[in-house]
N, C-alpha and C positions, 0 to 999 in steps of 0.2 A: 098594673104588670103589663097590660097589653101596649099601653103608650110606651113604656121603658123597652119592650121587645122591639117594637116599630123604630125607635129612635136608633137602638143598638145597629138595625141592619138597613136603616134608611136614613139616618141621620148624617150631617155633614163632618162631626167630630165623633167618630165612634170612640168608646172606650179603649180598644184592644183592637188590633189589626184583623179586620174582617177577612182578609185574603188569607191570612195564615190558618185562622179559625176555618174557614171553610175549605181549605185543603187538608187538613187534618180529618173534618169530617168527611170529606169524600174518600180518603182513604180507609177511614174506618167502615164505612158503607161497603166499599170492594170488597174489604178484609172479610167483611160479614158474608157476603153472596158467594167469595171463593172458596171459603172454608165450608161453607155449607154444601158445596158441590164436591170439594177435595177431600174431605174426611168420611163420606158416605160409607165407604166399603170397610174401612179400618174401624169405624165406630160399630158397624153392625157385625162384624167380625169378633171384635172384644167385646161389646156389651149388649149386643143383640139389638141396638137402637141404633138407626142410622143418623139420627139427630144428636147424639150425646154430644160430642165436640161442638156442634152448633150452640147448642143451649149453654155449656160453659164459656163459650165464647162470648155471647150476648152479655151473661152476668160480668164477665172480664170487661166488658166494653162500657158498661154502665160503671162499675167500679173505677174504670179507667177515667171516664168523664167526669166522676166526683172528683178525683186526682186532680185532676186538669185544673177545674174549677178552683178546689182548696189551694193547689201551688201559684196559680196565678194571682190569688190576691195576698200572697206574702211579698212584702217588700224585699228587694235585692238585698238590703242591707243585713237582714236577718238571716239570709241564705248564707251569706259571708259569715257573719260571726257563729253559725252551729256548721259551717263548712267541716273544721275538725272533728267535731263529735260525730258528725254523719261519716265519716270516713273512717274512724276507729270503729264505730259498729258495725260498718260492712266488713272490715277487716276481722272484728269477732266472728260474724256470720259465715265468713271464709273458713275459720278453723272450725266451727262447730259443724259444718257440712259434711268435713272430712271423717267425723266419727258418728253422726246420725243422720247423714245424708240419704235420700232415696238413690239407689243405684238404677240407673236406665241404660242400656246399651254398654255395659261396662263402665260406667262414669256416675261418680257422685257429684251430681250438680244442684240438687235439689232438696229443701228441706220441707216436710211434708206437714201441712197444717190442716188436715182434715179434706175439706172441698179445694183448697188453694195450696199449690206447691211454690216455696219462694225461692228464687234463683239467686244467690248472693252476687254473683258474678255482674249481674246487669245492675244490682244496687251499687256495685263497686265503681262501674262506669259513671254513672252519674256523679256519687260521691268525689270520684277522683278527680273530674274536671272542676267541681266547685273547689275542692282544696288546693289543687295546682294553680286555679287563678286567682286564689287570694294569695297562694305562694309568690306567684310571678308580681303583682301588685306590690306586697310587701317587702320582696327582695331583689325589685326590678336592678339596681345598682349593682348588685352582686352577681347578678345573672349576666349582666353585660360586661362586666370589668374582671371577675374572678372566676376561676373554673369550680370551685366548691359550689357556689352558686348554680351551675350547670349539673353538677355531678351528684348532689343530695338527692334530687327529687330520682335520678336514676338508681341511686342506692337502695330507696325506698321500693323503686320498681322492681329489685331483685327480690325483697321479700315478699311481694305481691305476688312475682313469678313462681316462685317456690309453692305457693298455697293454690295457685290456679291450676298449675301443672301436676300437682297431687291428684288433682280430682279425676281426669284432666280435661282442662279446657285449653287447648293451646291458641284457639280463634281468638278469646277474650283476652289472653294474653298480648297477641299481635295487635288488637285494636287499643289497648290500655297504653302499649308501649309507643304506638304510633300518634295517640293523643299527647303524650307528654312530650315527644319531639315537637310535634306541630305548637303547642303553645309556647315551649319555651324558645321556640324559633321566632315566632310573633313577638315574644319579649325581648328579641335582641340579641340571643346568644350568638357567639360566633362561628362562622363556618368551618374552621379547622377543628374545633371540637366535635361536630357532626361528622366528619370525615373519619375521625379516629374512632370516635363511638360506633360508627354506622358499621366500620370495619369487624369491631370485637362484636357488636350484635348480631352480624351475618353470620360470623363464625361459631357463636353460640347458639343460633337459630338452626345453623347447619349440623351442630351436635346433637341438639336435641331431636331433629327429624332423625338422624340416623340412629339415635338410641332406641326407638320406638320402633319396632317393625310396620305397624299399622300407620305409622305417618309417611314412613319411606313408601309403603305402598300406595297411600293417595298421592305423592309427588309424583311415583313414576307411572301410576295408573292414569293420570288425568292426561298425559301427553299422549297416550294412546290407548284408551279404555277397551277398544275392540279385541287388542290383544288377550284380553282375559274377561270378555264381556259376561261370563257368568260367575266370576269370581270378584276381584278386587276392583274391577271396572264396571261391575253391574249395575250399581246405582246411578253413574253418569251416562252410561250407555240409554238406560231407560230414560234419564231425563233429556237426553238429546232426541231421542225418538217423540218424545212429548213435543219438544220444541218443531220438529221435523214437521210432524202433524198439524200444527196450529198454523203454519204459513202466515199470510198477511193479516187475514181476517179470524182466523180459527173455526173451531168445529161447533162452537155454541155451548153456551152455558149447561153443564150436566153431561156432555158428550166426551168427555175425557175417556180414554182407554186405560192410559197408565196409571190413573188413581185407582184401579179395579185390581188392587193386590200385587200390581207388577211395580211401583216405584215406591220403595221405603220413605218415610218421611214426607210423604205428599202433601201434607197440610201444615208443615212445621217449617225445617230447613229447605225444602224444595217446592215449596207453595208457588214459586215464581215458574216452575215447569209446568205446573197444572194452568197456570195463566197464560203462559204463551200457547198450551194446546187449546184451550178453550176460547180464548181472546185474541190468539194472534200477536203478530206483531204490534199492532193498532194497541191492542189492549197492553202490551207491554210498555209502548211510550207513553200511555196515558199515566200511569203507575209511576214511570221514571219521570216524566216531566212534575208530578206532583212532589215525589221525593226530592227530585232539584230544587223545586221551588222552595222548600222548606231548608234544603242545605243553603242556597243562596241568599235567603232571607238571613239565617244566623250568620254566616261568614261574613257579608257584606255590612250586618250591623255591627257584627264585632270590631270589622277593620275602622268603620266610621268613628266608632267610639275611641279605638287606641291611637287615632290619629291625633285626637285632643290630648293624648298621654296615656300613661298606663293606668288602666282602671279595671277592678275586678268584673265588671259588667261586660266589657269589650273581649277580655279572656274566654269568660265564660261563655257567652254567645258563640266566639270562635270556635271553642273547643266542643261545644254541642255540635256545630254545624259540620265539623270534623269527623266527629262519632258518626253521626247519620250517614255521611258521604262514605266513610269506609265501610260501616255494615251494609250497606245498599250495595256497593262495588263487589264487594266479598261475597254477598250472598247469591248476585247474581252472575257473578265472575265464577263461583264454583258449580252453581247449576248448568252454566252454559259450557264448562270444559275451560274457561279460559285461565283458571284458577284452581289449585288442588281444594279439594273438599273440607270445609269447616263447618263445624256446627253453630253457624251463625244465624239469627232470623232476620228476616226484611221487615225493618221497622214501621209499626203499626199495620202491618199487613199478615204475618205470620201468627200460628197459633200460639197461645201462651199468656198467661196472666202476667208473669214478673215483666217481660220483655215489653208488654202492652204498656202496661201502668208507668213503669220508668220511662218509655218511650214519650208517655203523654206528659209526664212531669216535666221532663226534660223541653218539650216543645211549649210548655206552659210557661218556663223560666225565660224563654226566648221572647214570649209574648209580654211577661211582664218588664224585661229588661229594654225590649221597644217602646213599651207605655211610658216607662220612667224616662227614657232618653228622649222622647218627643215631646212629653211634659216640660221638662227641663229647657228644651230648646223652643217651646211652642210653636212645634212644627205640626204639620197634619200627617196622617196615615202614608206610609211611602207607597 
């Protein structure tokens, strides 16, 4: 066993990309350290135990590592074969959550299984990437030459959108839609289709925002949250104060003021603000570079494969990279006031079992694709 471990970390030809694995492990360690600090007050207030969320996150992390190892062992051809079943299972859970889902902050997004809550929208993101990648490979000529090849997935997105918006989960809807456009774009869909569809989507998105007062408040308040700093702009102003206190090097681990009941969702959607307050710009850059490394690895791998021709592996790697990029940009953009507030986690950092385990599975798929790609080309680790 010791020899195998030494070969994995020190051998010239690692089985899997060690840099990618180390980036994931680094983010997991940062996540545990950050949540141990950010969740203290809320955990003590709700449960009388300041380590409540930390202990749960440790369990999620161990489970996530098990999912990571298991997923990395699955051949990519098997993932492609089951992608349709995986998608329909995700859609089934999206329907179930509307009836039996646990309601938190006026949103039904979680199915409770005792200790663990499942968020179907997170499962949908991965299953949709895999299904659409399979579709793009099978229907590549149709996507490039016929309108129906482009609009079939968008029709399916309309069905998904209804279920997501009924929860409501506007952030996941944005991510899934953007992933769809991204994969279809690299598949070779014409630019004119994007212009027309982009106009229609923008109009529909504007109507969806206008329809719900809370969405309109978010859009308006992020432009100048200080106009209503104790109302619609409260969460964002507290987040901005956290970033302001952090400066270049931060206040130090455990020294955040905003986590003491001032900033809502300090350990989930707005954990980035606590990161900025306690570790400053330097800490933010470390996390951003690690997230960017995963995104860059996935996107470059996908494009390298696709240069050889339409391939499920290439589309899947690109789609996962785009997914991580979108969630990172949206999460940090919302916390910093660059974008309207969205309920999206920071991959591999924010508290939550579903998000963490599905993110681990997604990275494991990239790891497996990279391994199979290098094996087929007799190349070393990139």
